[in-house]
N, C-alpha and C positions, 0 to 999 in steps of 0.2 A: 835396216832397222837396228842391227847390233852396233853400228857405228854411232847412231844417235844415242843409244843407251850409254855407251862408253863416254861420249862427250858430255852428256847430262850428269853422269856420275862424277866426272872431273869438275864440272861446274858446281855441283853440290858440295864436293870436298873443298873447293876454293871458297865457297860461300860460308862454310863452317869456319874456315880459317879467318875469313874476313870478320865474322861475328865475334870471334875471340879477340882479334886485334882491336875491333871497335870498343868492346867492353873494357879492355886494358887501357886504351887511350882515353876513354871517357872517365875512367877511375883516376888515372894518373894526371890527366889534363896538362899535357906538355904545351898545348895551345888551346885557343878558344873553342868552347863546345859548339858554337855556331858554325865554325869552319868544319868541324868533324861531322856535324849533321848534314851540311851541304855536300860533303864527300859521300856520305851515306845515301843521300838523295840521288846523286849521280850514279852510284853503284846500283841502286834499285832500278833506276830507269834503264841503264844499260843491260842489266841482267834480264829484266822483264822482256825487253824487245828481243834479246838473243834467245831466251827460252821459247817465246812464241814463234820466232823464226825457225828454230830447230824442229819444233813440232809440225809446223806447216810444211817444212821440207820433207818430213817423214811421211806425209800423206800419200806420196807417190807409191810407196811400197806397203802401205797399211792395208790390212784386211778389214779393219773396223774404223773407217774414216770419220764417222760422225762423232764418236766420243773424243777422238784425237783433235778434230777440228773445234769441237766445243770447248775443250780444255785450253787450246791455244787462244781462242777468243776470250775466254775467262781471264787468262793471264794478261792478254792485251788490254782488256777492259780495265783491269786493275792498274796496269802500267800507264794508260792514258789518264786515269785519275791522278796518279802520282805526277805525271808530266804537268798537268794543270796546276797542281799544288806547288811544285817546284818552280814553275815559270812565274807564277804569281808572286811567290816569295822573292825570287831573284829580281824581277822587274820592279815590284812595288816597294821592296826593302822593308816589308812588314809581314807578319804571319797571316796566312790565309784565314778568313773567318770560317768558323765551324758551326753548322754544316755549310757546304758550298757546292758549286757545280761539279767539282772534282769528286765529290762523294758519290755521284751517280756512277762513276767508273768503279769505285770500290764495291758498292752495293751490287752493281750489275754483274760483277764477277761471281757472286754467289748464285744469282739466278741462272747464269750459264752453267755453273757447276751442278745445280739441281737437275738441269736437263741432261747433263752427262751422266750423272748418277742414276737417273731413270733408265738410261740405256744399258748401264753396266749391271744393275742389280739382277740377280737370278730371279726367275719367275716366282718361285715360292716365297721370296722375301720382298717382292715389289710393294705389297700392300702393308707390310709389317712396320718397317721403320723402327725407330726407338724413341719413345716419349721422353726418356730421361734427358734427351738433348735440350728440351725446352727449359731445363733448369738454368740454362745460360741467361734466360731473361731476368733472373734474379739480379744480375749486375746492373742493368739500366733501371730496374725498379728501386734498388737500394740507393743508387745515385740520385734518382728523382726525389726520393723521400728525405735523405739525410744530407745531400750536398746542394749547394747553391749554384744554379746555372740557369741560363735563359730557357724559356719554353721551347724554342726551336731546337736547342741542344738536347733537351730531355726527349722530345719527340723523335729526333733522328736517332738517338741512342737506342730507342725501342725498335725503330725500323731496321737499323743495322743488326741489333741483337736478334730480331725475329728472322732476318735473312740468314744469319749465321746458324741459328738454332734449327731452322728448317733444313738447311744443308746438312747439318750433323744428323738430323733425324733420318735423312736419306742415306747418309754415309755409314753410320755405325753398323748396320747389318753386314757390311763388307769385312768386318773384323773376323768373320768366320772363314774367310778365304785368304789363304797365305799370300797369293800373288797381288792382293789389293792393299796390303798393309802399308806400303810406302805412300800410296795415294791417300789412304785414310789418315796417316800420320801428318801429311801436309795439310789436309783440310782441318784436322784437329788443331794444329799449330796456328793456322790462319785465323780460326775462330777465337782461340785463346788470345792471340795477339790483338785482335780487334777489341776484346774485353779490356785488355791492358790499356789500349789506346783510348777508349772512351773514358776510362777511369782517369787516365793522365790528363785528358782534355779538361776535366772538371777540377781535378785536384792539383795538377802540376802544369799549369798553363804555360809557363815560361820555357819549360824543357820537355814538353809533352812527347815530341817525336823521338827524343833520345832513348826513351824506354822501349820503343818498338823498332827502331832503325835496324838493329841486327837480326830481328826475328822475321820480319816480312820476307826478306830475300830467301831465308831458309825455307819458309813455308812454300813460296812459289817454286823454288828448285825441287822440293820434295814432291809437289803436285805434278810438275812436268816429268820428273824422273819416274814417278809412280805410274803415270798413265802409259808411258812408253815401255817401262819394265813389265807392266802387266801384259801388254800385247806381245812382247818378246817371249815372255814365259808361256803365253798361250800358243805361240808359234812353235816353241820347243816341244 
């Protein structure tokens, strides 16, 4: 278990460095932004599969297998959505329509995380949650009112926003537990990045993924590190 934690810590550090490099390259633009986004897609895919694989490998020595399994499946679900997105873009030479089949993978990650959080929450906090999480729905609401987009885009923005808000509703009580803060940080960043993404889809259509490419890998790495760090702390 400790080897897995150390490996995930290194991957998290590497991902933070990658995010800084991506931001610098996107700002300086020494080459085309499309090429940089393609490199980011490859990094996200590789990292997602590696993170899920590490968590699955740690199941052998885990005392709480179901939360670990659920987290690995959540990361895998997101990564499969990204695989569909990238494959379509690569093969068709055109941006993937939004929403698409790939978005089932992104949204499905939240539902799997909700199941994980239901298992992690202390009994006294299971029914409480945090209603402030649903303030997240202001983003798709404002976009639907003030921005021009297709009805399907508006509808899916609400679906994605609701999935993210419900996950936060379940996750925010974990802020009271020190060992859960890495995991909570990853979930918060994932939800915030999805808000940035849905906003970019509507307002920055031509470069929508550039705003979130450095953020999604950090969120996934934090979630993977957080769930394993949590168990290692429990074992200690």
